[in-house]
C-alpha positions as CSV (number, residue, x, y, z in Angstrom):
1,M,8.6,-165.0,-43.0
2,N,10.2,-167.0,-45.9
3,S,13.5,-165.6,-47.2
4,P,15.4,-167.8,-49.6
5,A,18.3,-166.5,-51.6
6,A,17.0,-165.4,-55.0
7,N,19.6,-163.8,-57.1
8,S,22.8,-161.7,-57.2
9,S,23.3,-158.0,-57.8
10,S,25.9,-156.6,-60.1
11,D,28.6,-157.0,-57.6
12,N,27.7,-160.6,-56.8
13,E,26.0,-159.8,-53.5
14,E,23.4,-162.3,-52.6
15,L,19.9,-160.8,-52.8
16,I,17.0,-162.0,-50.7
17,S,13.3,-162.6,-51.3
18,A,10.8,-162.7,-48.4
19,V,7.3,-162.3,-47.3
20,V,6.9,-159.5,-44.7
21,Y,3.9,-158.8,-42.5
22,P,3.2,-155.3,-41.1
23,R,3.3,-154.7,-37.4
24,G,2.0,-151.5,-35.9
25,S,0.7,-149.8,-39.0
26,L,-1.1,-150.7,-42.2
27,E,-2.5,-154.1,-41.2
28,F,-5.9,-153.1,-42.5
29,L,-6.7,-151.2,-45.7
30,S,-10.0,-150.4,-47.4
31,H,-10.7,-152.1,-50.8
32,Q,-10.0,-148.8,-52.6
33,E,-6.6,-148.5,-50.9
34,V,-5.7,-152.1,-51.7
35,E,-6.7,-151.5,-55.3
36,K,-4.4,-148.5,-55.6
37,L,-1.5,-150.6,-54.2
38,F,-2.2,-153.4,-56.7
39,N,-2.4,-151.0,-59.7
40,R,0.7,-150.8,-61.8
41,G,-0.8,-148.9,-64.7
42,Q,0.0,-145.3,-65.9
43,G,-0.3,-142.8,-63.1
44,S,-0.2,-145.5,-60.4
45,L,1.6,-145.2,-57.0
46,Y,3.8,-148.2,-57.9
47,P,6.9,-146.4,-59.1
48,L,6.9,-144.1,-56.1
49,L,6.3,-147.0,-53.7
50,R,9.0,-149.1,-55.3
51,S,11.7,-146.4,-55.2
52,C,10.9,-145.5,-51.6
53,A,10.7,-149.1,-50.4
54,L,14.1,-149.9,-52.1
55,A,15.7,-146.8,-50.4
56,V,14.5,-148.0,-47.0
57,L,15.8,-151.5,-47.6
58,N,19.1,-150.0,-48.6
59,S,19.6,-148.4,-45.2
60,G,23.3,-148.3,-44.2
61,S,24.7,-148.1,-47.8
62,T,27.6,-145.8,-48.6
63,T,26.2,-144.3,-51.8
64,D,24.1,-141.2,-52.2
65,N,23.7,-141.7,-55.9
66,H,20.0,-142.3,-56.8
67,R,20.8,-143.8,-60.2
68,E,23.6,-146.1,-58.8
69,L,21.2,-147.5,-56.2
70,F,18.4,-148.4,-58.7
71,E,20.8,-149.8,-61.2
72,K,22.4,-152.0,-58.6
73,Y,19.0,-153.4,-57.6
74,K,17.1,-153.1,-60.9
75,T,15.6,-156.6,-60.3
76,F,14.0,-155.6,-57.0
77,D,10.3,-155.8,-56.9
78,F,7.4,-156.1,-54.5
79,K,3.9,-157.3,-54.5
80,I,1.0,-156.4,-52.1
81,V,-1.1,-159.4,-51.1
82,S,-4.4,-159.0,-49.3
83,T,-5.4,-162.0,-47.2
84,S,-8.2,-162.6,-44.7
85,A,-5.7,-162.0,-41.9
86,G,-4.7,-158.6,-43.4
87,L,-2.0,-157.3,-45.6
88,L,1.4,-158.8,-46.5
89,L,4.3,-157.8,-48.7
90,E,6.1,-160.1,-51.1
91,L,9.7,-158.9,-51.7
92,T,11.9,-160.1,-54.6
93,N,15.7,-159.5,-54.8
94,S,16.0,-157.2,-51.8
95,P,19.3,-155.8,-50.5
96,P,20.6,-158.3,-47.9
97,Q,21.6,-155.7,-45.3
98,S,18.0,-155.5,-44.3
99,F,18.0,-159.1,-43.0
100,V,19.6,-161.0,-40.2
101,D,19.7,-164.8,-40.5
102,G,16.9,-164.6,-43.0
103,E,14.6,-162.4,-40.9
104,M,14.0,-158.7,-41.7
105,I,15.4,-156.3,-39.1
106,E,12.4,-155.0,-37.1
107,G,13.3,-151.4,-37.6
108,I,13.5,-151.9,-41.3
109,R,10.1,-153.5,-41.3
110,E,8.7,-150.5,-39.4
111,H,10.2,-148.1,-41.9
112,L,9.0,-150.1,-44.9
113,F,5.4,-150.0,-43.8
114,A,5.7,-146.4,-42.8
115,V,6.5,-145.7,-46.4
116,L,3.4,-147.5,-47.6
117,R,1.3,-145.9,-44.8
118,D,2.3,-142.3,-45.7
119,I,2.2,-142.6,-49.4
120,V,-1.3,-144.2,-49.4
121,F,-2.6,-141.6,-46.9
122,I,-1.2,-138.7,-48.8
123,D,-2.6,-139.8,-52.1
124,N,-6.0,-140.7,-50.7
125,E,-6.6,-138.2,-47.9
126,I,-4.5,-135.2,-48.9
127,I,-4.4,-135.1,-52.7
128,Q,-7.5,-137.0,-53.9
129,S,-10.0,-136.2,-51.2
130,G,-10.7,-132.6,-52.2
131,L,-10.4,-131.6,-48.5
132,F,-7.2,-129.6,-49.0
133,D,-6.5,-126.7,-51.4
134,L,-2.7,-127.1,-51.7
135,Q,-2.5,-123.6,-53.3
136,Q,-3.6,-121.9,-50.0
137,P,-1.1,-121.4,-47.1
138,E,-3.6,-122.4,-44.3
139,S,-4.6,-125.5,-46.1
140,I,-1.0,-126.5,-46.7
141,T,-0.3,-126.2,-43.0
142,N,-3.3,-128.2,-42.2
143,A,-2.2,-130.9,-44.6
144,V,1.3,-131.0,-42.9
145,Y,-0.4,-131.3,-39.5
146,C,-2.7,-134.2,-40.6
147,I,0.2,-136.1,-42.1
148,L,2.2,-135.8,-38.9
149,R,-0.8,-136.7,-36.8
150,H,-1.5,-139.8,-38.9
151,A,2.1,-140.9,-38.5
152,N,1.7,-140.5,-34.7
153,V,4.6,-138.1,-34.1
154,L,2.6,-135.4,-32.3
155,Q,2.9,-135.6,-28.6
156,H,0.1,-134.0,-26.7
157,N,1.6,-132.8,-23.4
158,E,3.3,-129.8,-21.9
159,K,6.8,-130.8,-22.8
160,T,8.8,-128.6,-25.2
161,N,11.6,-131.1,-25.6
162,L,11.9,-131.8,-29.3
163,V,15.2,-130.7,-30.9
164,V,15.5,-130.7,-34.7
165,C,19.0,-131.4,-35.9
166,W,20.2,-130.5,-39.4
167,G,23.5,-131.3,-41.0
168,G,25.1,-133.2,-43.9
169,H,25.2,-136.9,-44.7
170,S,28.7,-136.4,-46.2
171,I,30.7,-135.3,-43.2
172,S,34.0,-136.2,-41.6
173,R,34.4,-138.8,-38.8
174,E,35.3,-136.0,-36.4
175,E,32.1,-134.1,-37.2
176,Y,30.0,-137.2,-36.9
177,D,31.5,-138.1,-33.5
178,Y,30.9,-134.5,-32.3
179,S,27.2,-134.7,-33.4
180,K,27.0,-137.9,-31.2
181,L,28.4,-136.0,-28.2
182,V,25.8,-133.2,-28.7
183,G,23.0,-135.8,-29.0
184,Y,24.3,-137.5,-25.8
185,E,24.1,-134.2,-23.9
186,L,20.6,-133.6,-25.2
187,G,19.6,-137.1,-24.2
188,L,20.9,-136.5,-20.7
189,R,18.6,-133.5,-20.5
190,Q,15.6,-135.5,-21.7
191,F,15.4,-134.0,-25.1
192,D,14.0,-136.0,-28.0
193,V,15.6,-135.7,-31.5
194,C,14.2,-135.1,-35.0
195,T,16.4,-135.2,-38.1
196,G,16.2,-135.7,-41.8
197,C,16.6,-139.4,-40.9
198,G,19.6,-140.2,-43.0
199,P,23.3,-140.9,-42.1
200,G,26.0,-138.5,-40.9
201,A,24.8,-135.5,-38.9
202,M,21.2,-136.9,-39.1
203,K,22.2,-140.2,-37.4
204,G,24.9,-139.0,-34.9
205,P,22.6,-136.9,-32.6
206,M,20.1,-139.8,-32.4
207,K,22.9,-142.3,-31.6
208,G,24.1,-140.0,-28.8
209,A,20.6,-139.3,-27.5
210,V,20.0,-143.1,-27.2
211,L,22.8,-143.4,-24.7
212,G,21.8,-140.3,-22.8
213,H,18.2,-141.6,-22.6
214,A,19.5,-145.0,-21.4
215,K,21.5,-143.4,-18.6
216,Q,18.4,-141.5,-17.5
217,R,16.3,-144.6,-17.8
218,I,14.1,-143.1,-20.5
219,A,12.5,-145.9,-22.5
220,S,10.1,-143.7,-24.5
221,G,12.7,-141.5,-26.4
222,R,11.4,-140.3,-29.8
223,Y,13.8,-140.3,-32.7
224,I,11.7,-138.8,-35.5
225,G,12.9,-138.9,-39.1
226,L,11.3,-136.6,-41.8
227,T,12.1,-137.3,-45.4
228,E,10.4,-137.0,-48.8
229,P,10.4,-139.2,-51.9
230,G,12.9,-137.2,-53.9
231,I,15.7,-137.5,-51.4
232,V,15.0,-140.7,-49.5
233,A,17.2,-142.7,-52.0
234,A,20.2,-140.5,-51.3
235,E,19.6,-140.5,-47.5
236,P,17.9,-143.8,-46.5
237,P,16.5,-143.8,-43.0
238,N,19.1,-144.8,-40.4
239,A,18.3,-147.7,-38.0
240,I,17.7,-145.5,-34.9
241,V,14.7,-143.7,-36.3
242,N,11.6,-145.0,-34.5
243,R,9.1,-142.7,-36.1
244,L,9.6,-142.3,-39.8
245,V,7.4,-139.9,-41.9
246,I,7.4,-139.5,-45.7
247,M,6.3,-136.0,-46.5
248,P,5.0,-135.2,-50.0
249,D,7.8,-132.8,-51.0
250,I,10.8,-130.9,-49.6
251,E,8.7,-127.8,-48.8
252,K,6.3,-129.8,-46.6
253,R,9.2,-131.6,-45.0
254,L,10.8,-128.3,-44.1
255,E,7.5,-127.0,-42.7
256,G,7.2,-130.1,-40.7
257,F,10.6,-129.5,-39.1
258,V,10.0,-125.9,-38.1
259,R,6.5,-126.5,-36.8
260,L,7.5,-129.5,-34.7
261,A,10.7,-127.9,-33.3
262,H,11.3,-126.5,-29.9
263,G,14.8,-125.7,-30.9
264,I,17.1,-126.3,-33.9
265,V,20.8,-127.4,-34.0
266,V,22.7,-127.1,-37.2
267,F,25.8,-129.3,-37.7
268,P,28.2,-129.0,-40.7
269,G,26.8,-130.0,-44.0
270,G,26.5,-129.1,-47.6
271,V,23.9,-127.5,-49.9
272,G,21.0,-129.4,-48.3
273,T,22.0,-127.9,-44.9
274,A,22.3,-124.5,-46.4
275,E,18.8,-124.9,-47.9
276,E,17.4,-125.7,-44.5
277,I,19.2,-122.7,-42.9
278,L,17.8,-120.3,-45.5
279,Y,14.3,-121.7,-45.2
280,L,14.3,-121.1,-41.5
281,L,16.0,-117.7,-41.6
282,G,13.7,-116.5,-44.4
283,T,10.7,-117.6,-42.4
284,L,11.9,-115.9,-39.2
285,L,12.8,-112.7,-41.2
286,D,9.1,-112.3,-42.2
287,P,7.8,-109.3,-40.2
288,A,4.9,-111.4,-39.0
289,N,7.3,-113.6,-37.0
290,N,9.1,-110.8,-35.1
291,S,7.9,-112.1,-31.8
292,Q,8.5,-115.8,-32.5
293,V,10.8,-117.7,-30.1
294,M,13.0,-120.3,-31.9
295,P,16.4,-121.3,-30.4
296,L,18.8,-121.8,-33.3
297,I,22.4,-122.9,-32.8
298,F,25.2,-123.7,-35.3
299,T,27.8,-126.0,-33.8
300,G,30.6,-128.4,-34.7
301,P,34.1,-129.4,-33.5
302,A,37.0,-127.1,-33.5
303,S,37.8,-128.2,-37.1
304,A,34.4,-126.9,-38.2
305,A,35.1,-123.3,-37.0
306,E,36.1,-122.2,-40.5
307,Y,33.0,-123.9,-42.0
308,F,30.6,-121.9,-39.8
309,S,32.7,-118.7,-40.3
310,R,32.0,-119.1,-44.0
311,I,28.3,-119.7,-43.4
312,D,28.2,-116.7,-41.1
313,D,30.0,-114.5,-43.7
314,F,27.7,-115.6,-46.4
315,I,24.6,-114.8,-44.4
316,H,26.1,-111.4,-43.4
317,L,26.8,-110.5,-47.1
318,T,23.5,-111.7,-48.5
319,L,20.9,-111.3,-45.7
320,G,22.6,-108.9,-43.3
321,P,22.8,-108.5,-39.5
322,A,19.1,-109.1,-38.9
323,A,19.6,-112.7,-40.1
324,Q,22.8,-113.1,-38.1
325,S,20.9,-112.1,-34.9
326,L,18.7,-115.2,-35.2
327,Y,21.3,-117.8,-34.3
328,K,24.3,-118.5,-32.0
329,I,27.5,-120.2,-33.0
330,I,29.0,-122.6,-30.4
331,I,32.2,-124.4,-31.3
332,D,33.5,-127.5,-29.7
333,D,31.3,-127.5,-26.6
334,P,28.4,-130.1,-26.7
335,A,27.3,-129.4,-23.1
336,A,27.0,-125.7,-23.8
337,V,24.8,-126.4,-26.8
338,A,22.5,-128.6,-24.6
339,R,22.3,-126.0,-21.8
340,E,21.5,-123.3,-24.3
341,L,18.6,-125.4,-25.6
342,V,17.3,-126.0,-22.0
343,T,17.1,-122.2,-21.6
344,G,15.6,-121.8,-25.0
345,S,13.0,-124.5,-24.7
346,R,11.7,-122.9,-21.5
347,A,11.4,-119.7,-23.4
348,V,9.5,-121.5,-26.1
349,R,7.1,-123.0,-23.5
350,D,6.5,-119.6,-21.9
351,F,5.8,-118.1,-25.3
352,R,3.4,-120.8,-26.5
353,Q,1.6,-120.6,-23.2
354,A,1.3,-116.8,-23.4
355,S,0.2,-116.9,-27.0
356,G,-2.2,-119.8,-26.6
357,D,-0.4,-121.9,-29.1
358,S,0.1,-125.6,-29.1
359,Y,3.1,-127.1,-27.4
360,H,3.5,-129.8,-30.1
361,F,2.8,-127.9,-33.3
362,N,3.7,-124.2,-33.9
363,W,0.5,-123.0,-35.5
364,N,1.3,-119.3,-35.0
365,L,4.5,-119.3,-37.1
366,R,3.8,-117.7,-40.5
367,I,5.5,-119.4,-43.3
368,P,5.6,-117.2,-46.4
369,P,3.9,-118.6,-49.5
370,D,7.3,-118.5,-51.4
371,F,8.5,-121.2,-48.9
372,Q,5.4,-123.3,-49.0
373,M,4.8,-123.7,-52.7
374,P,6.7,-126.6,-54.2
375,F,9.7,-125.5,-56.3
376,V,9.9,-127.7,-59.3
377,V,13.5,-127.7,-60.4
378,S,14.3,-127.1,-64.0
379,H,16.6,-124.9,-66.0
380,E,13.7,-122.5,-66.7
381,S,12.6,-122.3,-63.0
382,V,16.1,-121.7,-61.7
383,K,16.6,-118.9,-64.3
384,A,13.2,-117.3,-63.2
385,F,14.5,-116.5,-59.7
386,P,17.5,-114.2,-59.9
387,I,18.9,-112.8,-56.7
388,S,19.3,-109.2,-55.9
389,L,20.2,-107.2,-52.7
390,E,17.2,-104.9,-53.6
391,Q,14.7,-107.7,-52.8
392,P,13.1,-107.8,-49.4
393,L,15.0,-110.0,-46.9
394,H,12.6,-112.9,-46.8
395,V,12.1,-112.9,-50.6
396,R,15.9,-112.9,-51.1
397,A,16.2,-115.8,-48.7
398,A,13.5,-117.7,-50.6
399,N,15.3,-117.3,-53.9
400,L,18.6,-118.3,-52.3
401,R,16.9,-121.3,-50.9
402,R,15.6,-122.2,-54.3
403,I,19.1,-122.1,-55.7
404,F,20.4,-124.6,-53.1
405,S,17.3,-126.8,-53.7
406,A,18.2,-126.9,-57.4
407,I,21.8,-127.9,-56.6
408,V,20.6,-130.6,-54.2
409,A,18.3,-131.9,-57.1
410,G,21.2,-131.9,-59.6
411,N,23.4,-133.7,-57.1
412,C,21.2,-136.6,-56.0
413,K,17.6,-136.5,-57.2
414,E,16.7,-138.4,-60.3
415,Q,14.7,-135.5,-62.0
416,G,17.6,-133.1,-61.4
417,I,20.3,-135.5,-62.5
418,R,18.4,-136.1,-65.8
419,A,17.9,-132.4,-66.3
420,V,21.6,-131.7,-66.0
421,E,22.6,-134.6,-68.2
422,A,20.2,-133.3,-70.9
423,H,20.8,-129.6,-70.7
424,G,24.0,-129.0,-68.8
425,P,24.5,-127.2,-65.5
426,F,21.8,-125.0,-64.0
427,L,22.5,-121.4,-64.8
428,I,22.2,-119.2,-61.7
429,H,21.8,-115.5,-62.3
430,G,22.1,-112.7,-59.7
431,D,23.5,-109.5,-58.4
432,T,27.3,-109.8,-58.3
433,R,27.2,-108.8,-54.7
434,V,25.3,-112.0,-54.0
435,V,26.9,-114.3,-56.7
436,V,30.5,-113.7,-55.5
437,P,29.9,-114.9,-51.9
438,L,27.6,-117.7,-53.1
439,D,30.4,-118.9,-55.4
440,A,32.9,-118.8,-52.5
441,L,30.6,-120.8,-50.3
442,L,29.9,-123.4,-52.9
443,A,33.6,-123.7,-53.7
444,S,34.3,-124.3,-50.1
445,F,31.7,-127.1,-50.0
446,V,33.4,-128.7,-53.0
447,A,36.9,-128.4,-51.5
448,Q,35.8,-129.9,-48.2
449,N,34.1,-132.8,-50.1
450,R,30.6,-131.9,-48.8
451,M,28.8,-132.3,-52.1
452,S,28.7,-136.1,-52.3
453,L,30.0,-139.2,-50.6
454,A,31.8,-140.4,-53.7
455,G,34.1,-137.3,-54.1
456,N,35.3,-136.2,-57.6
457,Y,32.4,-133.8,-57.7
458,K,31.4,-132.3,-61.0
459,P,29.4,-129.1,-60.5
460,V,25.8,-129.2,-61.6
461,Y,25.6,-125.3,-61.6
462,R,27.2,-122.3,-63.2
463,L,27.0,-118.9,-61.6
464,I,26.4,-115.8,-63.7
465,G,26.7,-112.4,-62.1
């Protein structure tokens, strides 16, 4: 791999150009697939591939600002080259943190080609093939399954040992260290970990699990990261992820989480974490899922007790006791979290066995269409989903989840940032009985610096009750 210094970024950091060969995925492509990668015309995959590739190469950065990242590395480029020996990638003006002594870090190389693998597969086999009707719930679920299978994250055995961990990328050091302790206890009990793949509470559990697995001499630990193109720039994959999957959109990413999970742990976070919580609660509140078994634990250090108290109060006021009954709150006790998941995962295994469902993919879980259909964030779409206590629980949860999705987009996704710049904050309408606790929750996120890594947060929303 050739990697001479090529240029400097806006802050005089030395950029790197290199030739990178795939290893483990994407060595061979059809002529049609190669042609799509070469094409840079209108409607091509190039802009999406470039943005996701740059995000992966920027792993370890301290910014969650999409625009700042792409402005800093505006000269970055890549070229796909097809040779008789297979595929290679020519990179120009890459972030230097992806290299050691001129050689690309192996995990970064894996992530880079996982991006290409998934984007090409999704475009060819999911969107263009005509095999999937992405307006129909069953077909959407089948597409999610095929993407995960193609990425080799489905483990066909009788273990129910995959814990999904949610939480924010902008968290305190104490909260990050606590998430590592929980991951360590999970690793000691032979659990694998799946997260949103980014920093903060997405990295901590994986880092702890690595040590727990090492002590148990487990060399095959799975550290699965699920992301999607709109958010990968704000939350680049952390270095521990050994199975990275790029899902088409946030809804399919969330469906991937809940169908893979044998238990879910929620650490402190911000609006993205709240969106994930509402997605799961809204799904489990659907009457068709009354018998589902899904261990769900909210946890953090003692300093996070108030955070979870606010989350719990918000859920009580907006969704009621039925939603509160679906989770447990465990404060400052990592071992208790892990022990609870041991018990819960056994219950999941018994339930899947009794219902004839798969151990590695929860086919029987019904995800309401409101949660499956992509929510395209705009001022008009946000206004179209007011919130009322008269709405059925799962519908109310779906609309609340859309609000948090819009705020995430306004905070860190290019499309949302542009919309707010052009038209001002998103106007969120709703019943005062919902808007008031929502306002209190969001204000607490701002006060605790959970909205962005940079601080000095300017709200991208305005509540109207």
